[in-house]
C-alpha positions in Angstrom: 25.5 20.6 -32.6 26.3 18.0 -30.1 24.0 17.4 -27.0 25.5 16.4 -23.8 22.7 14.4 -22.5 19.5 12.4 -24.2 17.0 11.1 -21.7 14.1 8.9 -22.8 10.9 9.0 -20.5 8.4 6.7 -19.9 5.8 9.2 -19.1 5.1 12.7 -20.4 4.6 13.9 -16.7 8.0 12.4 -15.5 9.6 13.5 -18.7 8.3 17.4 -17.4 9.5 16.2 -14.2 13.2 15.7 -15.9 13.3 18.3 -18.1 12.4 20.6 -15.0 15.1 19.3 -13.0 17.5 19.7 -15.5 16.9 23.2 -16.1 17.2 24.3 -12.5 20.5 22.7 -12.6 21.7 25.1 -15.4 21.0 22.9 -18.1 19.1 24.0 -21.8 16.7 21.6 -22.6 13.6 20.9 -24.5 11.2 18.5 -23.9 9.6 16.7 -27.2 6.4 15.0 -27.4 7.2 11.3 -29.0 10.6 11.2 -31.4 10.8 14.2 -33.3 10.7 14.1 -37.2 13.9 14.2 -38.8 13.4 17.6 -39.7 12.8 18.7 -36.3 14.2 22.3 -35.7 16.3 21.7 -32.3 17.4 24.8 -30.9 21.0 25.2 -29.1 20.8 23.4 -26.0 22.3 20.9 -23.7 19.7 18.6 -23.4 16.8 17.0 -25.2 14.1 14.5 -22.7 11.9 12.5 -25.6 8.5 12.1 -23.8 7.4 9.1 -24.5 4.0 7.2 -23.3 5.6 3.8 -23.0 5.6 2.9 -19.1 1.9 1.0 -19.6 2.0 -0.5 -22.6 3.3 -3.9 -24.0 6.9 -4.4 -23.5 7.5 -4.9 -27.2 6.1 -1.4 -28.3 8.0 0.0 -25.2 11.1 -1.4 -26.9 10.4 -0.5 -30.7 9.9 3.4 -29.4 12.5 3.5 -26.6 14.9 2.5 -29.0 13.6 4.8 -31.9 14.5 7.9 -29.1 18.1 6.5 -28.4 18.7 6.4 -32.0 17.7 9.8 -32.7 19.4 11.0 -29.6 22.7 9.0 -30.7 22.1 11.0 -33.9 22.5 14.3 -32.3 25.6 13.3 -30.7 24.5 12.2 -27.3 26.9 10.4 -25.6 25.0 9.1 -22.3 21.6 8.6 -22.1 19.4 8.4 -19.6 16.5 6.1 -19.4 14.0 7.9 -17.2 11.4 5.7 -14.8 8.9 6.6 -12.4 10.9 7.6 -8.7 8.3 4.8 -7.6 9.5 2.3 -10.1 6.0 2.0 -11.3 6.3 -1.2 -13.6 4.9 -5.2 -13.4 6.6 -8.3 -13.4 6.3 -8.4 -17.2 8.1 -5.2 -17.4 8.5 -2.4 -19.1 11.6 -1.0 -16.9 13.0 -4.5 -17.7 12.6 -4.9 -21.0 13.7 -1.7 -22.5 16.8 -1.6 -20.1 17.8 -5.0 -21.6 17.5 -3.5 -25.4 18.9 0.0 -24.5 21.9 -1.7 -22.7 22.4 -4.4 -26.2 22.2 -0.6 -28.2 24.8 0.5 -26.0 27.1 -1.8 -25.8 27.6 -1.3 -21.8 28.7 -4.0 -19.9 27.0 -3.2 -16.7 23.7 0.0 -16.2 23.9 1.9 -13.1 20.2 1.8 -11.8 18.6 4.0 -9.4 14.9 5.8 -8.7 16.3 7.5 -5.7 14.7 11.7 -5.5 15.1 12.5 -2.0 14.0 16.2 -2.6 10.2 13.9 -3.5 11.2 11.5 -0.6 11.8 8.7 -2.5 15.0 6.9 -1.2 16.9 3.7 -1.7 18.3 1.8 1.1 19.9 -1.6 0.9 17.7 -2.3 -2.4 14.6 -1.4 -1.1 12.9 1.7 -2.2 11.0 4.1 0.6 8.4 6.7 0.1 8.9 9.2 2.8 9.5 6.6 5.6 7.6 3.7 4.6 8.7 0.9 2.2 7.2 1.0 -1.6 5.1 -1.8 -0.9 3.2 -0.2 2.4 2.9 3.3 0.7 -0.2 3.9 -1.4 1.3 2.5 -4.7 0.8 -0.7 -3.7 -2.9 0.2 -4.4 -1.9 1.6 -8.3 -4.6 1.1 -10.6 -1.9 0.0 -13.1 1.2 -1.0 -11.7 0.4 -1.9 -8.5 3.9 -2.0 -6.2 3.8 -5.0 -3.5 7.7 -5.3 -3.2 9.9 -2.9 -2.3 13.2 -4.7 -2.8 14.0 -3.5 -6.3 16.8 -6.3 -6.7 14.2 -8.7 -7.1 11.6 -6.5 -8.9 13.8 -5.7 -11.5 15.3 -9.4 -11.7 11.9 -10.7 -12.2 11.3 -8.1 -15.6 15.0 -8.6 -17.3 17.3 -11.1 -18.8 20.0 -10.1 -16.7 21.4 -10.9 -13.6 20.7 -7.7 -11.3 22.9 -6.8 -8.2 23.5 -4.2 -5.5 25.7 -1.2 -4.7 25.0 -0.4 -1.4 25.4 2.8 0.3 28.3 2.1 2.1 30.2 2.0 -1.0 28.8 5.1 -2.2 29.6 6.9 0.8 33.0 6.4 -0.4 32.9 8.2 -3.3 32.8 7.8 -7.1 35.8 5.6 -8.0 34.3 3.3 -5.2 31.2 2.9 -7.3 33.1 2.4 -10.5 35.1 -0.3 -8.9 32.3 -1.8 -7.5 30.5 -1.9 -10.9 33.6 -3.4 -12.7 33.7 -5.9 -10.4 29.7 -6.8 -10.4 30.6 -6.8 -14.3 33.7 -9.1 -14.2 31.2 -11.8 -12.6 28.4 -11.3 -15.4 26.2 -9.0 -13.8 24.5 -6.8 -16.4 23.0 -4.5 -14.1 22.8 -2.6 -10.7 20.6 -0.8 -8.3 22.6 1.6 -6.6 21.7 3.3 -2.7 21.0 6.6 -2.5 19.7 8.6 0.6 20.6 12.1 0.0 21.4 14.9 -3.2 24.7 14.4 -2.5 24.8 10.4 -2.8 23.1 11.5 -6.4 26.1 13.8 -7.7 28.4 10.6 -6.3 26.5 8.6 -8.5 25.9 10.9 -11.2 29.9 11.3 -12.2 30.2 7.2 -11.9 27.3 7.2 -14.3 28.8 9.5 -16.8 31.5 7.1 -17.8 28.8 4.5 -19.1 26.7 5.2 -22.4 23.6 4.2 -20.4 21.8 4.4 -17.2 18.5 4.2 -15.8 16.8 6.2 -13.4 14.6 8.6 -11.9 14.6 12.8 -12.2 17.3 12.3 -9.5 19.7 10.5 -11.2 19.1 13.4 -13.5 19.9 15.6 -11.1 23.1 14.1 -10.6 24.2 13.5 -14.1 23.4 17.3 -14.8 25.2 18.4 -12.1 28.0 16.0 -13.4 28.4 17.5 -16.6 28.4 21.3 -14.6 30.9 20.0 -12.9 33.5 18.3 -15.3 33.2 21.8 -17.4 31.1 19.8 -20.3 28.1 22.2 -20.0 28.4 26.2 -18.9 25.8 26.4 -16.7 23.4 29.0 -16.9 19.9 30.5 -16.2 18.5 27.7 -18.5 14.8 29.1 -17.7 14.7 32.5 -18.4 12.7 34.4 -20.6 11.6 30.7 -22.1 7.7 31.4 -21.0 7.5 35.3 -19.6 5.1 36.2 -22.6 1.5 36.7 -21.1 -0.9 34.0 -23.1 -4.1 34.4 -21.6 -7.3 33.0 -22.5 -9.8 30.6 -20.6 -8.1 28.0 -18.1 -9.4 24.8 -17.0 -8.1 21.6 -15.1 -8.6 18.1 -15.8 -8.3 15.5 -13.3 -7.6 11.6 -14.0 -5.0 10.6 -11.4 -6.6 8.3 -8.5 -3.9 8.7 -6.7 -4.3 9.8 -2.9 -2.4 13.2 -3.3 -4.9 14.3 -6.6 -8.3 13.3 -4.7 -7.0 16.0 -1.6 -6.3 18.8 -4.1 -9.7 18.1 -6.1 -11.7 18.4 -3.0 -9.2 21.6 -2.2 -10.1 23.1 -6.0 -13.4 22.7 -4.9 -13.4 25.8 -2.7 -11.4 27.7 -5.5 -13.2 26.8 -8.8 -16.1 24.9 -10.1 -15.6 21.1 -10.1 -17.2 18.6 -12.3 -16.8 15.0 -11.2 -17.4 12.5 -13.6 -19.1 9.3 -13.2 -16.7 6.0 -14.3 -19.4 3.6 -15.3 -21.1 6.3 -17.3 -17.8 7.1 -18.9 -17.8 3.3 -20.1 -21.5 3.6 -21.6 -20.7 6.0 -23.9 -19.9 9.8 -24.7 -22.8 10.9 -23.0 -21.1 12.0 -20.1 -18.2 13.7 -21.8 -20.6 15.5 -23.7 -22.3 16.4 -20.3 -19.1 17.6 -19.4 -18.0 19.7 -22.0 -21.4 21.5 -21.6 -20.9 22.1 -18.4 -17.8 24.0 -18.7 -18.5 25.8 -21.5 -21.4 27.6 -19.3 -18.8 28.5 -17.2 -15.3 29.0 -18.7 -16.4 33.2 -19.3 -16.6 33.6 -15.5 -12.9 31.5 -14.7 -11.0 28.2 -14.3 -12.8 24.8 -14.1 -12.2 21.7 -13.1 -13.2 18.5 -14.6 -12.1 15.2 -12.6 -12.5 11.3 -13.3 -10.2 10.7 -10.3 -12.1 8.0 -7.9 -10.6 5.9 -4.9 -9.1 2.7 -5.2 -11.9 0.9 -4.4 -14.0 2.6 -7.2 -11.6 1.8 -9.5 -11.4 -2.0 -8.8 -15.2 -1.9 -9.0 -15.2 -0.6 -12.9 -12.1 -2.6 -13.5 -13.7 -5.7 -12.1 -16.6 -5.0 -14.1 -15.2 -3.9 -17.5 -11.4 -4.9 -17.1 -8.4 -3.3 -16.5 -6.7 -2.4 -19.6 -10.5 -1.4 -21.5 -11.7 0.8 -18.2 -8.4 2.5 -18.5 -8.0 3.1 -21.9 -11.8 4.2 -21.9 -11.0 6.7 -19.4 -7.9 7.9 -20.8 -9.5 8.9 -23.7 -12.6 10.1 -22.8 -10.2 12.8 -20.8 -8.3 13.2 -24.1 -12.1 14.1 -25.5 -12.4 16.6 -23.0 -9.0 18.0 -23.5 -9.6 18.7 -27.4 -13.2 20.1 -26.5 -11.6 22.6 -24.0 -9.2 23.8 -25.8 -11.8 24.2 -29.2 -13.9 26.4 -26.3 -10.8 28.4 -26.2 -9.3 27.0 -23.2 -5.2 28.3 -23.7 -4.0 27.3 -20.1 -4.6 24.1 -19.4 -3.2 21.6 -16.1 -3.4 17.8 -16.3 -3.1 15.6 -13.5 -2.1 12.0 -13.8 0.8 10.5 -16.3 -1.7 8.6 -18.4 -4.2 11.4 -18.4 -1.5 14.1 -19.5 -0.5 11.6 -21.9 -3.4 11.3 -23.8 -4.4 14.6 -23.6 -1.0 15.9 -25.5 -1.4 13.3 -27.6 -4.5 14.6 -28.7 -3.7 18.3 -28.8 -0.6 17.2 -31.3 1.9 18.7 -28.8 5.4 18.5 -30.3 7.6 19.6 -27.9 8.2 22.6 -24.6 9.9 24.8 -23.6 10.5 25.1 -19.3 9.1 27.5 -17.6 8.9 28.3 -13.6 8.3 25.4 -11.0 5.0 25.1 -9.8 5.8 22.5 -7.2 8.6 20.0 -7.1 9.0 18.0 -10.1 5.9 20.1 -12.0 7.2 22.6 -14.3 5.1 25.6 -16.4 5.1 24.4 -19.7 4.9 26.5 -23.4 3.7 24.4 -26.2 5.8 25.0 -29.3 5.2 23.9 -32.8 1.5 23.2 -31.7 -1.5 23.5 -34.3 -3.6 25.6 -31.7 -0.7 28.4 -31.3 0.5 29.7 -27.6 -0.4 27.4 -24.9 0.7 26.9 -21.1 0.3 23.6 -19.9 1.1 21.7 -16.6 1.5 18.1 -16.1 1.4 16.6 -13.1 2.3 12.7 -11.8 -0.5 11.7 -9.7 1.6 12.0 -6.4 3.0 15.2 -7.2 2.2 18.6 -5.3 0.4 20.1 -2.4 -3.3 20.5 -1.6 -3.4 23.8 -3.4 -1.6 22.4 -6.4 -4.5 23.7 -9.3 -5.0 27.4 -7.5 -1.2 26.9 -7.3 -0.4 26.3 -11.2 -3.3 28.7 -12.6 -1.6 31.3 -10.3 2.0 31.2 -12.5 0.1 30.4 -15.6 -0.8 33.8 -17.4 
């Protein structure tokens, strides 16, 4: 079997978003957790999304993990590999988007790499190289205060240029509007001038389709799930993939068992969703300072949940406002605070599953990654969409048996997201 498309995602929720997008476009898709073992029994699929937890780790480690994923995908015949990043370009000036892109480009042999985080379906657009979140530039959006990767510059040519060893340029919207051939010509001109990566404008889904057709001429591209949409539609249009109902029957069988939600994201969207959930289920808000002090706070949360799971779903949140997060980071250090809270949420996920939870909703990319790693889940099949970019996932090959999960990026979903997710997870 030869894959039509291989994908490397830098976090687990983003991987689910991409896998969901590919599935909706008709590609049979499997999401794996980490690079699969050599003997991984890959079903008959068109695309594989390898989920890494590499967005906020040391750049050298992110490069090593990403290269291993690419080797695995190329070994399964993937002619094109998408390095999937966040649609808000979450990164710092040290990386990890630039260093991983540079390494994968060296391995691919491409003279120039096409880059766009645009995903109009989730209100992420790029114009004149500037990333907009809804109607405001990235640096004026709530992402400017992201606890791990504060985004203070909307101009992606500059942002990527500070991370990468390559020259970065722009393919503007006027070029995209003239079609895929115009993009190809512009990329060829830039490559001849020594440019090795180009940010590409996109405002509408039609732009993504145009970009996707041009990107498939290359072995590597970098972008969010919107670029995955363009690549998938390009593969279908070219006849390289025969589109079908890729999600049909994948998670239809009911799982049953107890249900729980974990929220670790500090985004405004997740904070609102936690507040809304208080009208539908018991909610316990953890104290970040007590988490830093030792295991007592998590022991309390586990006991609190066990007393209530038989009566229905519960939600446990470590989410806090930007000011509260900054205060904890100021006292304990950003990395130490982030790691402690992630591991606490992973401890909770493991304890909840041991208590009989088989339907688990997790909000936050880092929280999702920590939870899935702790549970040892090797991969997922894709099911129905809860909200744009967030599908129901059926775990495959896990030691805990049948489980349904939803892994949500912090900014995704409507106010009633947790209730909406549980309604679809039976």
